[in-house]
C-alpha angles and dihedrals in degrees: 000000000000142000126033094329092055091046091051092049090050093051091046091055091047093051092049090048090056089061094047093045089053091054093047096047100040113136135199105250098201093046094049094046092049091048091051091050093049095046092052098040093246129297110324106192138124117249091252091056093043089056091048091051090048090051093053098039098043083071089052090049095056091039089058090050091051091047089051091054094043095048091050089051091048092049088057098042104038110096099196105094097215092047089047089054091051092049091049092054089048090055090060092046093052092048089053092047093051094050094046093047091048091052092047093051089051088055090059090069095216131108114276108233120229119258112276116246095249094053089043090056092047092053092043091051090053095043092048096045108122100204127069088227094058092044091051094047093046098044106027099038104031113021095035091042093052090047091050090053092051092048090053093046095050094041093052095044095053089212091157116011097213092053093041091054090051095051099076089059091053092042095055091051094046092051089059091049092055086051090063090059095043093052101038103036096070090065091050093046098043097094103029116140122231088257092053092047089051091051090050092049091051090049092051093045090053092051093046091051092052090047091053093054092044088054091051089056090054097050094098091052092048089051093049090053094041092237120165101228088170093067091039092055091046089054091048094050093046088053091047093053092045091051093045089052093048094052092047100251091117110037146161117295090247094054092046089054094047099045099035087211109070115087116232113210124182102238095215093050090048091050093050093047092050093045094052095047093046094050090046097053102024110035116189117262109274094011119139109259114197121219096258091053093048088053091051092048093048090049092049092050091047091051090047092053094045091047091050091052091049091050091049090054094045095042113015117195 
């Protein structure tokens, strides 16, 4: 089967397979966490590192709660049956993730910090989005993507063995969740007007900006834990570009010319731009950082802290 009918059939099968894969690969959160704790002899970290882990993963905790709420809303509102099935399976996954992460953070034995203002605004934007399209883009392609990058970073670094052993379970689930967006978004975006595409781009740009400042606030915690946020961000952006290409937002030059809506981006230019900005604001652990760059980083972190304080005053949690 070829053409649009064949493409639709293919995406339908993929969406249905997400649901069945979720049923087949479901795991018992309490059982897995307890097993990880026993195998590693408990959590062996200094208080400083426990607090750093709590700072990073408290964001994950509340992100999982927001994803739980959003996926339940999507499961109710999406009309496509196969996509509805995929969203329903995600709801159960997110509930499991929230409960497991809450129990893990309790095991750390340190206070759980409140959600920072930037992350709070990101989650609120996604939760309050009226359209299914905006909810899917915000949650499936940004929040889930950022979480997936953190899971990979922490799992590879073995900062804390219990947490690192948990991460592959989260990672497998989150990869399926991104699949819902990749396979369902093309149908939602197929007939968008130029005005609607512009609104979507502004929405995404706002979320990316908030994510950048939230990351600046976490730099100290990343450094304490020895995490390579440079490689994590590179992974996240590679995934973002790949997803955007798959759903037709970035396209071939020919398609961009024909449709007038798709955005053609020269891959090599995009790679160089990403690489420069990542190295500038998130140098690799142990890399030489010249004086001018230290000044830029210090300024960015100062602006991030001042902005967070201003947001807390204007919109307290």
